[in-house]
All heavy atoms as an XYZ file, in Angstrom:
746
protein
N       0.812     -1.203      0.004
C      -0.022     -0.022      0.009
C       0.872      1.277     -0.014
O       0.588      2.187     -0.731
C      -0.911     -0.040      1.229
C      -1.880      1.133      1.278
S      -3.143      0.920     -0.003
C      -4.169      2.314      0.325
N       1.925      1.250      0.843
C       2.824      2.410      0.917
C       3.539      2.611     -0.433
O       3.739      3.752     -0.872
C       3.806      2.253      2.034
C       4.649      3.450      2.258
C       5.535      3.284      3.477
C       6.422      4.545      3.639
N       7.219      4.464      4.828
N       3.891      1.499     -1.080
C       4.587      1.620     -2.354
C       3.652      2.199     -3.418
O       4.104      2.959     -4.308
C       5.090      0.242     -2.826
C       5.912      0.297     -4.040
C       6.524     -1.085     -4.382
O       6.985     -1.759     -3.461
O       6.477     -1.468     -5.568
N       2.362      1.891     -3.378
C       1.387      2.443     -4.312
C       1.304      3.953     -4.130
O       1.215      4.706     -5.106
C       0.011      1.827     -4.144
C      -0.014      0.378     -4.690
O       0.876      0.038     -5.503
O      -0.919     -0.338     -4.285
N       1.283      4.389     -2.853
C       1.246      5.869     -2.608
C       2.494      6.534     -3.111
O       2.414      7.678     -3.649
C       1.049      6.111     -1.096
C      -0.267      5.709     -0.509
C      -0.313      5.960      1.005
C      -1.421      6.485     -1.167
N       3.654      5.874     -2.971
C       4.878      6.454     -3.488
C       4.862      6.522     -4.970
O       5.286      7.488     -5.567
C       6.071      5.602     -2.963
O       7.272      6.112     -3.490
N       4.346      5.494     -5.608
C       4.244      5.508     -7.104
C       3.289      6.589     -7.545
O       3.589      7.290     -8.528
C       3.762      4.151     -7.613
C       4.804      3.107     -7.526
C       4.284      1.831     -8.068
N       5.304      0.770     -7.987
C       5.131     -0.440     -8.375
N       4.039     -0.847     -8.923
N       6.117     -1.320     -8.260
N       2.176      6.757     -6.857
C       1.256      7.830     -7.232
C       1.858      9.188     -7.028
O       1.668     10.088     -7.861
C      -0.030      7.699     -6.408
C      -0.924      6.539     -6.799
C      -2.129      6.401     -5.883
O      -2.264      7.138     -4.912
N      -3.026      5.496     -6.276
N       2.579      9.391     -5.975
C       3.269     10.686     -5.717
C       4.305     10.976     -6.784
O       4.411     12.084     -7.261
C       3.876     10.713     -4.321
N       5.059      9.917     -7.181
C       6.073     10.070     -8.216
C       5.386     10.416     -9.511
O       5.800     11.355    -10.240
C       6.856      8.760     -8.343
C       7.844      8.746     -9.499
C       9.071      9.435     -9.395
C       7.595      8.057    -10.644
C       9.964      9.449    -10.414
C       8.488      8.032    -11.680
C       9.683      8.736    -11.522
O      10.584      8.741    -12.560
N       4.276      9.764     -9.795
C       3.587     10.035    -11.071
C       2.962     11.425    -11.088
O       3.055     12.131    -12.105
C       2.534      8.967    -11.293
C       1.835      9.083    -12.631
C       0.547      9.401    -12.860
C       2.457      8.962    -13.933
N       0.311      9.464    -14.199
C       1.456      9.184    -14.892
C       3.738      8.659    -14.366
C       1.736      9.099    -16.250
C       3.983      8.585    -15.730
C       2.977      8.827    -16.642
N       2.389     11.862     -9.984
C       1.847     13.199     -9.862
C       2.924     14.224    -10.041
O       2.721     15.230    -10.782
C       1.148     13.409     -8.537
C      -0.367     13.276     -8.633
C      -1.037     13.633     -7.348
N      -1.366     12.414     -6.667
C      -0.912     12.022     -5.460
N      -0.190     12.861     -4.778
N      -1.204     10.859     -5.000
N       4.059     14.053     -9.427
C       5.212     15.018     -9.542
C       5.700     15.033    -10.985
O       5.988     16.125    -11.504
C       6.311     14.613     -8.618
N       5.736     13.910    -11.633
C       6.158     13.835    -13.047
C       5.173     14.572    -13.955
O       5.554     15.371    -14.800
C       6.306     12.359    -13.473
C       6.915     12.211    -14.830
O       7.270     13.171    -15.482
N       7.023     10.976    -15.249
N       3.879     14.343    -13.734
C       2.884     15.023    -14.576
C       2.895     16.518    -14.335
O       2.769     17.293    -15.299
C       1.467     14.416    -14.287
C       1.383     12.988    -14.805
C       0.380     15.257    -14.924
C       1.579     12.800    -16.277
N       3.057     16.917    -13.070
C       3.127     18.356    -12.785
C       4.337     18.993    -13.474
O       4.232     20.103    -14.025
C       3.227     18.526    -11.282
C       2.987     19.918    -10.799
C       2.886     20.050     -9.274
N       3.641     19.072     -8.501
C       3.106     18.167     -7.684
N       1.787     18.090     -7.579
N       3.859     17.343     -7.029
N       5.454     18.319    -13.491
C       6.660     18.818    -14.171
C       6.430     18.908    -15.713
O       6.777     19.942    -16.314
C       7.827     17.885    -13.884
C       9.173     18.261    -14.536
C       9.616     19.641    -14.147
C      10.212     17.205    -14.262
N       5.822     17.907    -16.276
C       5.576     17.911    -17.742
C       4.604     19.070    -18.064
O       4.804     19.774    -19.059
C       4.966     16.550    -18.201
C       4.423     16.649    -19.598
C       6.036     15.460    -18.122
N       3.523     19.224    -17.281
C       2.579     20.302    -17.558
C       3.253     21.693    -17.445
O       2.967     22.586    -18.223
C       1.378     20.189    -16.610
C       0.429     19.025    -16.911
C      -0.668     18.942    -15.882
C      -0.154     19.124    -18.294
N       4.081     21.818    -16.435
C       4.783     23.094    -16.302
C       5.690     23.404    -17.469
O       5.721     24.523    -17.963
N       6.376     22.344    -17.969
C       7.232     22.541    -19.138
C       6.403     22.890    -20.393
O       6.786     23.690    -21.220
C       8.054     21.310    -19.392
S       9.377     21.041    -18.208
N       5.257     22.210    -20.527
C       4.377     22.492    -21.681
C       3.824     23.903    -21.658
O       3.720     24.579    -22.663
C       3.266     21.475    -21.764
C       3.666     20.082    -22.245
C       2.507     19.116    -22.156
C       4.205     20.105    -23.667
N       3.451     24.379    -20.427
C       2.927     25.727    -20.299
C       4.053     26.738    -20.700
O       3.761     27.670    -21.388
C       2.421     25.990    -18.902
C       2.157     27.447    -18.628
C       1.126     25.179    -18.662
N       5.253     26.524    -20.195
C       6.362     27.460    -20.554
C       6.629     27.447    -22.031
O       6.816     28.517    -22.662
C       7.627     27.013    -19.789
N       6.621     26.264    -22.649
C       6.787     26.138    -24.087
C       5.710     26.868    -24.846
O       5.966     27.610    -25.792
C       6.854     24.689    -24.473
C       6.856     24.488    -25.964
C       7.930     24.701    -26.851
C       5.797     24.043    -26.779
N       7.514     24.403    -28.093
C       6.232     24.030    -28.090
C       4.453     23.634    -26.482
C       5.437     23.616    -29.140
C       3.651     23.291    -27.532
C       4.158     23.269    -28.830
N       4.448     26.730    -24.415
C       3.330     27.367    -25.056
C       3.405     28.888    -24.929
O       3.196     29.625    -25.913
C       1.995     26.884    -24.466
C       0.780     27.532    -25.032
C       0.266     27.108    -26.244
C       0.129     28.569    -24.372
C      -0.836     27.721    -26.782
C      -0.973     29.192    -24.917
C      -1.472     28.759    -26.142
N       3.730     29.366    -23.759
C       3.854     30.813    -23.551
C       4.959     31.441    -24.457
O       4.693     32.463    -25.081
C       4.125     31.144    -22.058
C       4.567     32.583    -21.889
C       2.911     30.837    -21.229
N       6.065     30.725    -24.541
C       7.139     31.285    -25.312
C       6.868     31.189    -26.837
O       7.001     32.184    -27.536
C       8.467     30.588    -25.004
C       9.556     30.987    -25.990
C       8.929     30.929    -23.592
N       6.427     30.012    -27.257
C       6.230     29.855    -28.710
C       4.965     30.516    -29.237
O       5.037     31.226    -30.226
C       6.275     28.365    -29.072
O       5.148     27.708    -28.456
N       3.851     30.270    -28.611
C       2.591     30.802    -29.151
C       2.329     32.203    -28.569
O       1.906     33.121    -29.317
C       1.431     29.846    -28.740
C       0.167     30.148    -29.470
C       0.019     29.898    -30.793
C      -0.877     30.763    -28.804
C      -1.167     30.209    -31.463
C      -2.072     31.061    -29.418
C      -2.224     30.791    -30.786
N       2.515     32.353    -27.258
C       2.232     33.681    -26.652
C       3.169     34.751    -27.140
O       2.692     35.781    -27.666
N       4.479     34.539    -27.000
C       5.465     35.565    -27.361
C       5.635     35.622    -28.924
O       5.875     36.688    -29.483
C       6.811     35.374    -26.716
C       6.778     35.628    -25.230
C       7.829     35.207    -24.464
C       5.762     36.291    -24.638
C       7.851     35.466    -23.107
C       5.761     36.565    -23.290
C       6.825     36.125    -22.482
N       5.573     34.486    -29.555
C       5.808     34.431    -30.976
C       4.641     34.854    -31.865
O       4.849     35.317    -32.971
N       3.405     34.715    -31.362
C       2.247     35.003    -32.187
C       1.346     36.033    -31.520
O       1.053     37.053    -32.085
C       1.468     33.702    -32.459
C       2.340     32.744    -33.310
C       0.159     33.978    -33.215
C       1.781     31.367    -33.537
N       0.867     35.715    -30.316
C      -0.096     36.626    -29.684
C       0.464     37.969    -29.309
O      -0.217     39.000    -29.483
C      -0.732     35.955    -28.407
C      -1.520     34.626    -28.661
C      -1.944     34.096    -27.304
C      -2.733     34.948    -29.543
N       1.680     38.000    -28.771
C       2.291     39.239    -28.341
C       3.333     39.724    -29.350
O       4.192     40.586    -28.965
C       2.884     39.069    -26.972
C       1.910     38.718    -25.837
C       2.674     38.429    -24.546
C       0.908     39.854    -25.635
N       3.267     39.230    -30.566
C       4.303     39.627    -31.567
C       4.283     41.108    -31.852
O       5.329     41.769    -31.901
C       4.115     38.837    -32.838
N       3.123     41.710    -32.030
C       3.022     43.124    -32.399
C       3.602     44.036    -31.276
O       4.440     44.891    -31.573
C       1.591     43.502    -32.738
C       1.119     42.955    -34.086
C       2.010     43.464    -35.230
O       2.406     44.653    -35.221
O       2.323     42.629    -36.110
N       3.198     43.860    -30.030
C       3.767     44.728    -28.990
C       5.262     44.486    -28.820
O       6.058     45.404    -28.558
C       3.058     44.368    -27.688
C       1.898     43.600    -28.124
C       2.127     43.070    -29.473
N       5.712     43.213    -28.999
C       7.153     42.912    -28.856
C       7.961     43.462    -30.004
O       9.199     43.654    -29.870
C       7.340     41.413    -28.712
C       6.901     40.776    -27.399
C       7.027     39.290    -27.451
C       7.616     41.334    -26.216
N       7.313     43.683    -31.178
C       8.062     44.163    -32.319
C       8.531     45.632    -32.149
O       9.379     46.102    -32.869
C       7.241     44.077    -33.587
C       7.210     42.662    -34.137
O       8.097     41.893    -33.824
N       6.203     42.327    -34.924
N       8.010     46.305    -31.092
C       8.470     47.662    -30.834
C       9.863     47.636    -30.228
O      10.592     48.639    -30.187
C       7.513     48.336    -29.856
N      10.277     46.455    -29.713
C      11.637     46.288    -29.091
C      12.510     45.567    -30.139
O      12.107     44.581    -30.783
C      11.504     45.446    -27.807
C      10.518     46.143    -26.844
C      12.890     45.265    -27.179
C      10.168     45.265    -25.654
N      13.754     46.067    -30.249
C      14.669     45.431    -31.181
C      15.765     44.682    -30.436
O      16.275     45.180    -29.420
C      15.299     46.443    -32.117
C      14.296     46.920    -33.143
N      13.249     47.725    -32.840
C      14.266     46.703    -34.460
C      12.527     47.948    -33.947
N      13.115     47.400    -34.953
N      16.152     43.520    -30.897
C      17.172     42.712    -30.279
C      18.156     42.285    -31.389
O      17.766     41.510    -32.261
C      16.607     41.479    -29.596
C      17.580     40.538    -28.901
C      18.164     41.219    -27.666
C      16.867     39.277    -28.465
N      19.366     42.781    -31.296
C      20.388     42.433    -32.332
C      19.927     42.877    -33.737
O      20.311     42.222    -34.729
N      19.195     43.962    -33.851
C      18.758     44.427    -35.151
C      17.466     43.821    -35.617
O      16.964     44.183    -36.721
N      16.912     42.875    -34.886
C      15.657     42.252    -35.263
C      14.532     42.637    -34.316
O      14.784     42.876    -33.129
C      15.789     40.707    -35.273
C      16.790     40.184    -36.244
C      18.087     39.851    -35.853
C      16.409     40.052    -37.587
C      18.980     39.386    -36.769
C      17.354     39.581    -38.507
C      18.616     39.269    -38.121
N      13.328     42.629    -34.809
C      12.210     42.923    -33.940
C      12.048     41.722    -32.972
O      12.207     40.583    -33.376
C      10.904     43.081    -34.742
C      10.963     44.274    -35.642
C       9.744     44.366    -36.529
C       9.740     45.564    -37.445
N       8.639     45.664    -38.331
N      11.736     42.035    -31.728
C      11.690     40.976    -30.687
C      10.622     39.939    -30.966
O      10.809     38.787    -30.681
C      11.479     41.620    -29.279
C      11.647     40.693    -28.125
C      13.010     40.020    -28.114
C      11.429     41.423    -26.797
N       9.467     40.364    -31.487
C       8.398     39.381    -31.828
C       8.864     38.403    -32.880
O       8.639     37.193    -32.802
N       9.561     38.938    -33.897
C      10.138     38.104    -34.949
C      11.200     37.161    -34.371
O      11.262     35.999    -34.682
C      10.709     38.959    -36.060
C      11.435     38.219    -37.109
C      10.773     37.557    -38.115
C      12.837     38.167    -37.122
C      11.453     36.845    -39.083
C      13.541     37.460    -38.067
C      12.813     36.781    -39.064
N      12.028     37.716    -33.481
C      13.104     36.930    -32.879
C      12.538     35.753    -32.082
O      12.998     34.641    -32.174
C      13.956     37.810    -31.951
C      15.127     37.093    -31.427
C      16.334     36.971    -32.058
C      15.247     36.413    -30.187
N      17.190     36.210    -31.284
C      16.538     35.877    -30.132
C      14.390     36.224    -29.143
C      16.967     35.142    -29.025
C      14.810     35.507    -28.060
C      16.075     34.969    -28.005
N      11.443     36.033    -31.318
C      10.835     34.958    -30.530
C      10.264     33.852    -31.481
O      10.406     32.635    -31.212
C       9.741     35.494    -29.643
C      10.223     35.684    -28.227
C      10.382     36.999    -27.773
C      10.532     34.680    -27.402
C      10.816     37.268    -26.513
C      10.989     34.902    -26.088
C      11.140     36.194    -25.644
N       9.667     34.295    -32.563
C       9.051     33.310    -33.485
C      10.133     32.503    -34.168
O       9.875     31.302    -34.485
C       8.181     34.057    -34.484
N      11.276     33.060    -34.427
C      12.292     32.364    -35.207
C      13.334     31.651    -34.357
O      13.594     30.485    -34.597
C      12.996     33.346    -36.125
C      12.045     33.958    -37.167
C      11.374     32.904    -38.025
O      12.037     31.995    -38.532
N      10.070     33.030    -38.181
N      13.922     32.310    -33.396
C      14.967     31.706    -32.578
C      14.622     31.506    -31.132
O      15.038     30.591    -30.496
C      16.246     32.573    -32.663
C      17.024     32.359    -33.891
C      16.745     33.481    -34.905
O      16.295     34.553    -34.515
N      16.979     33.250    -36.175
N      13.891     32.422    -30.587
C      13.594     32.426    -29.155
C      12.857     31.169    -28.685
O      13.192     30.603    -27.686
N      11.866     30.757    -29.478
C      11.099     29.592    -29.092
C      11.982     28.363    -29.188
O      11.837     27.425    -28.346
C       9.862     29.471    -29.927
O      10.177     29.334    -31.295
N      12.880     28.249    -30.134
C      13.808     27.111    -30.268
C      14.755     27.065    -29.079
O      14.964     26.013    -28.462
C      14.556     27.167    -31.597
C      13.590     27.029    -32.750
C      15.633     26.064    -31.593
C      14.192     27.299    -34.141
N      15.320     28.209    -28.713
C      16.232     28.291    -27.586
C      15.448     27.921    -26.291
O      15.972     27.217    -25.440
C      16.847     29.652    -27.473
C      17.868     29.911    -28.534
S      18.615     31.535    -28.276
C      19.446     31.726    -29.794
N      14.255     28.471    -26.142
C      13.474     28.145    -24.952
C      13.156     26.631    -24.887
O      13.222     26.022    -23.828
C      12.195     28.922    -24.954
N      12.883     26.016    -26.048
C      12.594     24.611    -26.083
C      13.789     23.810    -25.663
O      13.662     22.846    -24.881
C      12.127     24.229    -27.490
C      11.621     22.795    -27.594
C      10.502     22.407    -26.905
C      12.255     21.863    -28.399
C      10.055     21.120    -26.983
C      11.827     20.578    -28.527
C      10.701     20.200    -27.780
N      14.995     24.221    -26.110
C      16.172     23.492    -25.699
C      16.434     23.644    -24.179
O      16.794     22.686    -23.493
C      17.396     23.977    -26.439
C      17.453     23.613    -27.896
C      18.640     24.291    -28.604
C      17.566     22.097    -28.128
N      16.245     24.835    -23.650
C      16.362     25.041    -22.244
C      15.348     24.215    -21.448
O      15.656     23.646    -20.393
C      16.224     26.501    -21.899
C      17.340     27.463    -22.346
C      16.994     28.902    -22.050
C      18.636     27.061    -21.636
N      14.127     24.116    -21.946
C      13.116     23.301    -21.246
C      13.515     21.840    -21.248
O      13.303     21.157    -20.302
C      11.757     23.499    -21.976
C      11.220     24.905    -21.669
C      10.741     22.460    -21.543
C       9.988     25.341    -22.499
N      14.121     21.324    -22.333
C      14.605     19.964    -22.392
C      15.641     19.700    -21.270
O      15.574     18.708    -20.556
C      15.141     19.605    -23.786
C      14.009     19.512    -24.783
C      15.889     18.277    -23.729
C      14.453     19.356    -26.221
N      16.633     20.583    -21.207
C      17.685     20.440    -20.167
C      17.061     20.563    -18.764
O      17.480     19.779    -17.831
C      18.803     21.459    -20.391
C      19.633     21.141    -21.555
C      19.725     21.926    -22.672
C      20.414     19.955    -21.570
C      20.490     21.626    -23.756
C      21.223     19.612    -22.671
C      21.240     20.442    -23.757
N      16.154     21.528    -18.566
C      15.529     21.653    -17.266
C      14.735     20.393    -16.892
O      14.798     19.916    -15.742
C      14.576     22.908    -17.301
C      13.762     23.046    -16.086
C      14.339     23.559    -14.927
C      12.427     22.692    -16.074
C      13.573     23.693    -13.772
C      11.690     22.784    -14.932
C      12.244     23.308    -13.741
N      14.019     19.845    -17.876
C      13.216     18.636    -17.624
C      14.127     17.450    -17.207
O      13.837     16.730    -16.226
C      12.401     18.283    -18.840
C      11.633     16.964    -18.676
C      10.460     16.941    -17.925
C      12.061     15.798    -19.269
C       9.793     15.782    -17.729
C      11.353     14.630    -19.101
C      10.220     14.592    -18.311
O       9.578     13.426    -18.153
N      15.216     17.312    -17.919
C      16.139     16.188    -17.601
C      16.750     16.388    -16.236
O      16.885     15.415    -15.475
C      17.264     16.107    -18.667
N      17.170     17.617    -15.901
C      17.764     17.896    -14.581
C      16.724     17.617    -13.472
O      17.024     16.965    -12.473
C      18.189     19.328    -14.561
C      18.693     19.823    -13.234
C      19.817     19.408    -12.577
C      18.019     20.774    -12.391
N      19.909     20.099    -11.381
C      18.778     20.897    -11.261
C      16.829     21.482    -12.511
C      18.443     21.753    -10.192
C      16.472     22.339    -11.499
C      17.297     22.459    -10.334
N      15.463     18.116    -13.628
C      14.463     17.888    -12.656
C      14.060     16.447    -12.510
O      13.784     15.943    -11.382
C      13.196     18.772    -12.927
C      13.429     20.244    -12.728
C      13.579     20.573    -11.277
N      12.320     20.193    -10.610
C      12.206     20.188     -9.300
N      13.224     20.524     -8.505
N      11.088     19.836     -8.738
N      14.013     15.713    -13.639
C      13.663     14.288    -13.551
C      14.705     13.491    -12.838
O      14.432     12.555    -12.116
C      13.411     13.724    -14.961
C      12.014     13.993    -15.497
S      10.667     13.483    -14.408
C      10.892     11.738    -14.329
N      15.995     13.855    -13.043
C      17.042     13.169    -12.287
C      16.885     13.379    -10.789
O      17.025     12.437     -9.989
C      18.423     13.624    -12.765
C      18.832     12.997    -14.043
O      18.384     11.895    -14.385
N      19.691     13.676    -14.786
N      16.576     14.628    -10.404
C      16.355     14.885     -9.010
C      15.082     14.146     -8.429
O      15.089     13.672     -7.372
C      16.208     16.400     -8.733
C      17.528     17.144     -8.968
C      17.391     18.568     -8.639
N      17.066     18.693     -7.242
C      16.755     19.828     -6.608
N      16.728     20.911     -7.341
N      16.550     19.869     -5.356
N      14.073     14.168     -9.257
C      12.816     13.432     -8.884
C      13.106     11.930     -8.732
O      12.606     11.334     -7.775
C      11.751     13.736     -9.937
C      10.322     13.451     -9.560
C       9.904     14.349     -8.409
C       9.405     13.647    -10.758
N      13.775     11.361     -9.687
C      14.135      9.913     -9.597
C      14.947      9.630     -8.341
O      14.691      8.606     -7.673
C      14.921      9.484    -10.845
C      14.074      9.448    -12.093
O      12.859      9.552    -12.006
O      14.657      9.340    -13.202
N      15.911     10.508     -8.043
C      16.718     10.295     -6.893
C      15.862     10.401     -5.597
O      16.005      9.615     -4.661
C      17.865     11.302     -6.827
C      18.804     11.120     -5.714
N      19.663     10.059     -5.644
C      18.962     11.837     -4.588
C      20.356     10.126     -4.492
N      19.937     11.195     -3.832
N      14.963     11.378     -5.546
C      14.084     11.594     -4.368
C      13.249     10.388     -4.106
O      12.981     10.004     -2.958
C      13.267     12.845     -4.546
C      12.591     13.255     -3.283
C      11.889     14.567     -3.423
N      10.535     14.336     -3.833
C       9.714     15.258     -4.364
N      10.152     16.448     -4.574
N       8.525     14.963     -4.702
N      12.694      9.746     -5.140
C      11.798      8.610     -4.991
C      12.544      7.274     -5.058
O      11.947      6.237     -5.001
C      10.699      8.666     -6.032
C       9.641      9.664     -5.715
C       9.688     10.939     -6.229
C       8.558      9.345     -4.893
C       8.755     11.931     -5.899
C       7.591     10.264     -4.593
C       7.692     11.530     -5.113
N      13.924      7.322     -5.190
C      14.700      6.130     -5.172
C      14.569      5.240     -6.395
O      14.718      4.018     -6.310
N      14.300      5.810     -7.528
C      14.200      5.044     -8.794
C      15.276      5.496     -9.802
O      15.140      5.204    -11.005
C      12.789      5.169     -9.432
C      11.768      4.542     -8.552
C      12.451      6.614     -9.695
N      16.308      6.132     -9.306
C      17.365      6.572    -10.232
C      18.264      5.379    -10.609
O      18.181      4.289     -9.981
C      18.207      7.710     -9.646
C      18.756      7.424     -8.305
O      18.280      6.426     -7.679
O      19.644      8.176     -7.838
N      19.158      5.577    -11.545
C      20.049      4.539    -12.052
C      21.085      4.084    -11.005
O      21.611      2.998    -11.129
C      20.706      4.967    -13.337
C      19.746      5.119    -14.459
O      18.711      4.477    -14.427
O      20.087      5.859    -15.405
N      21.392      4.894    -10.044
C      22.387      4.550     -9.033
C      21.857      3.619     -7.996
O      22.641      3.099     -7.216
C      22.869      5.820     -8.348
C      23.592      6.782     -9.326
O      24.057      6.246    -10.366
O      23.621      7.983     -9.079
N      20.539      3.396     -7.936
C      19.969      2.529     -6.948
C      20.322      1.076     -7.275
O      20.257      0.670     -8.419
C      18.463      2.637     -6.926
C      17.955      3.919     -6.296
C      18.224      3.972     -4.813
O      18.033      2.956     -4.141
O      18.714      5.044     -4.318
N      20.749      0.308     -6.268
C      21.027     -1.109     -6.525
C      19.741     -1.842     -6.853
O      18.689     -1.628     -6.234
C      21.654     -1.572     -5.174
C      21.252     -0.614     -4.173
C      21.014      0.693     -4.869
N      19.845     -2.736     -7.807
C      18.690     -3.565     -8.189
C      17.870     -2.967     -9.279
O      17.045     -3.660     -9.856
N      18.058     -1.715     -9.643
C      17.276     -1.089    -10.723
C      17.907     -1.511    -12.034
O      19.125     -1.342    -12.228
C      17.197      0.437    -10.600
C      16.528      1.048    -11.816
C      16.557      0.812     -9.297
N      17.127     -2.033    -12.932
C      17.609     -2.435    -14.248
C      18.338     -3.746    -14.251
O      18.914     -4.164    -15.255
N      18.394     -4.470    -13.121
C      19.112     -5.771    -13.107
C      18.113     -6.903    -12.997
O      16.984     -6.739    -12.771
C      20.070     -5.835    -11.960
O      19.435     -5.650    -10.704
């Protein structure tokens, strides 16, 4: 019974992390790149309008950062719940 609660807590934490990453990705790519493109175009970054920059490069960079953040947080989450690769008996 206790193991089931631990699995549920691990799964809930994992889903919460995935949803947070998806929201960040949506805000950067759709929000900044499309919805807020016009107001952001008043700002220039490296000679380019900021709305254009978010649509072309910013969302890609944010996506890469989200991937690294997700991997880092999942390693910590795995370690906290004792399911990381360093645990004896895992994967054997």
